[in-house]
C-alpha positions in Angstrom: 52.5 43.2 -35.0 55.3 43.0 -37.6 53.3 41.6 -40.5 49.9 40.6 -41.7 50.5 37.1 -40.4 51.2 38.4 -36.9 48.0 40.4 -37.0 46.0 37.4 -38.1 47.4 35.3 -35.2 46.7 38.1 -32.7 43.1 38.2 -33.7 42.9 34.4 -33.7 44.1 34.4 -30.1 41.6 37.0 -29.1 38.9 35.0 -30.9 39.9 31.9 -28.9 39.6 33.9 -25.7 36.2 35.2 -26.7 35.1 31.6 -27.5 36.1 30.5 -23.9 34.3 33.5 -22.3 31.2 32.9 -24.5 31.1 29.3 -23.3 31.5 30.3 -19.7 28.7 32.9 -20.2 26.4 30.2 -21.6 27.1 27.9 -18.7 26.3 30.7 -16.2 23.2 31.7 -18.1 21.7 28.2 -18.5 22.6 26.6 -15.2 23.0 29.7 -13.0 26.4 28.5 -11.8 29.6 30.6 -12.0 32.5 28.3 -12.9 35.9 29.0 -11.3 34.4 31.8 -9.1 36.6 33.3 -6.4 35.4 34.3 -3.0 35.3 38.0 -3.8 33.3 37.3 -7.0 30.8 35.2 -5.1 30.4 37.8 -2.4 29.9 40.6 -5.0 27.3 38.6 -7.0 25.5 37.9 -3.7 25.5 41.6 -2.9 23.9 42.5 -6.3 21.5 39.5 -6.3 23.3 38.0 -9.2 22.1 40.8 -11.6 18.6 39.3 -11.8 16.2 40.8 -14.3 13.5 42.9 -12.6 10.3 41.0 -12.1 11.9 37.5 -12.8 14.4 35.1 -11.3 16.5 35.0 -14.5 20.2 35.8 -13.9 22.1 38.1 -16.4 25.4 36.4 -17.1 28.4 38.5 -16.5 31.1 35.8 -16.7 34.6 36.9 -15.7 33.8 40.5 -16.3 31.1 40.2 -13.5 28.9 43.0 -14.8 26.6 41.8 -17.7 26.9 45.2 -19.4 30.6 44.8 -19.6 30.4 41.2 -20.7 27.9 42.1 -23.4 30.2 44.8 -24.7 33.2 42.4 -24.8 31.2 39.7 -26.7 29.8 42.3 -29.2 33.3 43.6 -29.9 34.7 40.0 -30.3 32.1 39.1 -32.8 33.7 41.0 -35.7 37.3 40.0 -35.6 36.1 36.5 -35.6 33.8 37.2 -38.6 36.8 38.7 -40.4 38.7 35.4 -39.9 35.9 33.5 -41.7 37.1 35.1 -45.0 40.9 35.3 -44.3 41.6 32.0 -42.4 44.5 30.1 -44.0 42.8 26.7 -43.7 39.3 25.4 -43.7 39.5 24.3 -40.1 40.6 27.9 -39.2 37.6 29.3 -41.0 35.2 26.8 -39.4 36.5 27.7 -36.0 35.9 31.4 -36.6 32.3 30.7 -37.8 31.6 28.5 -34.8 32.9 31.2 -32.5 30.6 33.8 -34.1 27.6 31.6 -33.4 28.7 30.9 -29.8 29.3 34.6 -29.2 25.8 35.5 -30.5 24.1 33.0 -28.3 26.1 34.1 -25.3 25.3 37.7 -26.0 21.6 36.8 -25.6 22.1 35.6 -22.0 23.7 38.9 -21.0 20.3 40.7 -21.7 22.2 43.8 -22.6 20.2 46.1 -24.9 23.0 48.5 -25.6 25.3 45.7 -26.7 22.8 44.4 -29.2 22.3 47.9 -30.5 26.0 48.5 -30.9 26.5 45.1 -32.5 23.8 45.9 -35.0 25.5 49.2 -36.0 28.9 47.3 -36.2 27.3 44.7 -38.5 26.1 47.3 -40.9 29.6 48.7 -41.3 31.2 45.3 -41.5 28.8 44.1 -44.2 29.9 46.9 -46.5 33.6 47.3 -45.6 34.6 43.8 -44.5 32.5 41.3 -46.4 33.4 40.7 -50.1 30.6 41.7 -52.5 30.0 38.2 -53.7 29.4 37.0 -50.1 27.3 39.8 -48.7 23.9 38.2 -49.4 25.2 34.9 -48.1 26.4 36.6 -44.9 23.1 38.5 -44.4 21.1 35.3 -45.1 23.3 33.3 -42.6 22.8 35.9 -39.9 19.0 36.0 -40.4 18.9 32.2 -40.3 20.9 32.1 -37.1 18.7 34.7 -35.4 15.6 32.8 -36.4 17.0 29.6 -34.9 17.9 31.5 -31.7 14.4 33.0 -31.5 12.8 29.6 -32.0 14.9 27.7 -29.5 15.4 30.4 -26.9 12.0 32.1 -27.2 11.8 32.8 -23.4 15.1 34.5 -23.3 14.3 36.6 -26.4 11.0 37.7 -24.8 12.9 38.7 -21.6 15.4 40.7 -23.6 12.6 42.6 -25.3 10.9 43.2 -22.0 14.1 44.5 -20.5 14.8 46.7 -23.5 11.3 48.3 -23.3 11.1 48.7 -19.5 10.4 52.3 -18.7 12.4 52.2 -15.4 15.6 51.3 -17.3 15.2 54.2 -19.7 14.3 56.7 -17.0 17.3 55.7 -14.9 19.7 56.1 -17.8 18.2 59.5 -18.8 18.4 60.7 -15.2 22.1 59.6 -15.0 22.9 61.7 -18.1 21.0 64.7 -16.9 22.9 64.6 -13.6 26.2 64.4 -15.4 25.2 67.4 -17.6 24.4 69.4 -14.4 27.9 68.6 -13.0 29.5 69.7 -16.3 27.6 72.9 -16.3 28.7 73.6 -12.7 32.4 72.6 -13.2 33.1 72.7 -17.0 36.9 73.0 -16.8 38.0 70.8 -13.8 35.1 68.4 -13.3 34.1 66.9 -10.0 37.2 64.7 -9.6 38.5 61.4 -10.9 37.2 58.3 -9.1 34.0 56.3 -8.8 33.7 56.7 -5.1 34.3 60.4 -5.4 31.6 60.8 -8.0 29.2 58.7 -5.9 29.6 61.1 -3.0 29.9 64.5 -4.8 27.3 63.9 -7.5 24.5 63.5 -4.9 23.8 67.3 -4.7 23.4 67.4 -8.5 21.1 64.4 -8.7 17.8 64.8 -10.6 14.5 63.1 -9.9 14.7 60.8 -12.8 17.8 59.2 -11.3 16.1 57.0 -8.8 19.3 55.6 -7.2 22.8 56.7 -6.5 25.3 55.8 -9.3 29.1 55.8 -9.4 29.3 57.0 -13.0 26.9 58.5 -15.5 26.7 55.4 -17.8 28.3 57.3 -20.7 32.0 57.3 -21.2 32.1 60.7 -22.9 29.9 62.4 -20.2 32.0 60.6 -17.6 35.3 62.2 -18.9 33.7 65.6 -18.9 32.1 65.2 -15.5 35.1 63.7 -13.9 37.9 65.8 -15.4 36.3 68.6 -17.4 35.5 69.4 -21.0 39.2 70.0 -22.0 39.9 66.3 -21.2 36.9 65.2 -23.2 38.0 67.3 -26.2 41.5 66.0 -26.0 40.3 62.4 -25.9 37.9 62.9 -28.9 40.8 64.5 -30.9 43.1 61.6 -30.1 40.4 59.1 -30.9 39.6 60.9 -34.2 43.3 60.9 -35.2 43.7 57.2 -34.5 40.5 56.5 -36.3 41.8 58.3 -39.4 45.0 56.1 -39.2 42.9 53.0 -39.0 40.9 54.0 -42.1 44.1 54.8 -44.0 45.5 51.3 -43.1 42.3 49.7 -44.3 42.5 51.6 -47.7 46.1 50.6 -48.1 45.4 46.9 -47.3 45.2 44.2 -50.0 41.8 43.1 -51.2 42.2 39.7 -49.4 43.1 41.5 -46.1 40.2 43.9 -46.0 37.8 41.5 -44.1 40.3 41.4 -41.2 40.8 45.2 -41.2 37.1 45.7 -41.5 36.4 43.4 -38.6 38.7 45.5 -36.4 37.0 48.7 -37.5 33.6 47.2 -36.7 34.8 46.2 -33.3 36.0 49.8 -32.6 32.7 51.1 -33.8 30.9 48.8 -31.4 33.1 50.0 -28.5 32.4 53.7 -29.4 28.7 53.2 -29.8 28.3 51.2 -26.7 30.2 53.8 -24.7 27.2 56.1 -25.1 25.3 53.8 -22.7 28.0 52.4 -20.3 31.5 53.2 -19.2 33.3 51.5 -22.1 36.1 53.7 -23.2 36.8 54.6 -19.6 37.0 51.1 -18.2 40.6 49.7 -18.1 40.0 46.3 -19.8 38.2 48.0 -22.8 40.8 50.8 -23.0 43.5 48.2 -23.3 41.6 46.1 -25.8 40.6 49.1 -28.0 44.1 50.6 -28.2 45.6 47.2 -28.8 43.4 46.8 -31.8 44.3 50.3 -33.1 48.0 49.7 -32.6 47.9 46.3 -34.3 46.3 47.6 -37.5 48.3 50.9 -37.7 51.7 49.3 -36.9 54.5 50.8 -39.0 55.9 47.3 -39.4 52.6 46.1 -40.9 52.4 49.1 -43.3 56.0 48.5 -44.3 55.4 44.8 -45.0 52.3 45.8 -47.1 54.4 48.3 -49.1 57.1 45.7 -49.7 54.6 43.1 -50.8 53.0 45.6 -53.3 56.5 46.5 -54.6 57.5 43.0 -55.4 54.1 41.8 -56.5 54.1 40.3 -60.0 52.7 42.4 -62.8 49.1 41.7 -64.0 48.7 39.7 -67.2 47.5 42.8 -69.0 50.8 44.6 -68.2 53.1 41.8 -69.1 54.9 42.1 -72.5 53.9 39.8 -75.3 56.6 37.2 -75.9 56.1 37.2 -79.6 56.5 40.9 -79.8 59.5 41.0 -77.5 62.3 40.2 -80.1 61.0 42.8 -82.5 61.0 45.4 -79.7 64.5 44.5 -78.8 65.6 44.8 -82.4 64.0 48.2 -82.7 65.8 49.4 -79.5 69.0 48.2 -81.0 68.5 50.3 -84.1 67.7 53.4 -82.0 70.9 53.0 -79.9 73.1 52.7 -83.0 74.4 49.3 -82.0 75.5 47.0 -84.9 73.1 44.2 -85.6 74.5 40.7 -84.9 75.2 38.8 -88.0 75.9 35.5 -86.3 76.6 32.2 -87.8 73.2 30.9 -88.8 72.6 27.3 -89.3 72.4 26.4 -93.0 68.9 26.4 -94.5 67.4 28.9 -92.0 66.1 32.3 -93.0 66.8 35.6 -91.3 63.2 36.0 -90.3 63.1 32.6 -88.6 66.3 33.3 -86.7 65.3 36.8 -85.5 64.8 35.6 -82.0 68.2 33.8 -81.8 70.1 36.6 -83.6 69.6 39.1 -80.8 72.7 39.9 -78.8 72.9 38.9 -75.2 73.5 41.4 -72.4 77.2 40.5 -72.1 77.6 41.0 -75.9 75.9 44.3 -75.8 78.2 45.5 -73.0 81.3 44.4 -75.1 80.0 46.1 -78.2 79.2 49.3 -76.4 82.7 49.4 -74.8 84.3 48.8 -78.3 82.2 51.6 -79.8 83.1 54.3 -77.3 86.8 54.8 -78.5 85.6 54.9 -82.1 83.1 57.6 -81.3 85.8 59.6 -79.5 88.2 59.3 -82.4 85.5 60.4 -84.8 
């Protein structure tokens, strides 16, 4: 991005894409039909039984990302750039579109039945409320969110109950803890080189480290940070965390340098990155190519040197505040005082008859051209003296 306007349009395009995927998710969740499905997608969904919730016939909607965990992460990330556009949209239609997209994304997120995405979205909302929402709108934003959640709970009570049952199911928690413990055993055995890069490789080699809590074979430990350490070793994990920390510091500096009117947009990007980082504790977020590209795209967009240079130029040519502007009534007297200090002769111009010197003070001041002529005439006299 080369300017704040480019950043705004980039996030608008990402919001439009999120609205389309949210609509596709709703259609899949309500009707059970996967629109525009290819043959490979249909075969994969048949192999995994359409990601049905255990103990029910309800399908978890994965949309074009196939896996509902990945779809939930994408929707949770897309929620906050859209929320930032509510406060920074150039037109009313722009802001209404952003608000409608937020409602659509929240409703679609329900049909993924992804507990980790809801948890990450909650953490991201807390950060966005304090760094992205202007103070005078915080209570309105909080009230609007609570109202929307109550409406979703009342209309889609069955889906909310299924989400709660899925979140509190002991088998889901046990499987996740077992996957993490297996990854820790692999890291303890090979701390510097790991077990090797690749899901199929991990599926085969991690079997001898598998613990009893992990009731089924898994291709990754359902944690991006443990995945990097188990696949490639602790040095790779430390390098990634150092790089992520440096880029995070650049994003925070860009947010602090941004104008007050731009902070909701920068705050929305920061909240989206927080959602990605938190959700990566439960799934392979930072290690999955689509989210790696999306995350670094957002980081590069807000830390672009062109955007920072445009912000610096805007601050340099910005008009002075009213409190710093000189008083027009005091300006002639100040110019007269500067003229006395510089030793320049006062202009005794041809005043109109009947006017006093006090009344003509403003018109008796020399112009810039006259000051230059007087100064050039005074230089030879000073040298001769």
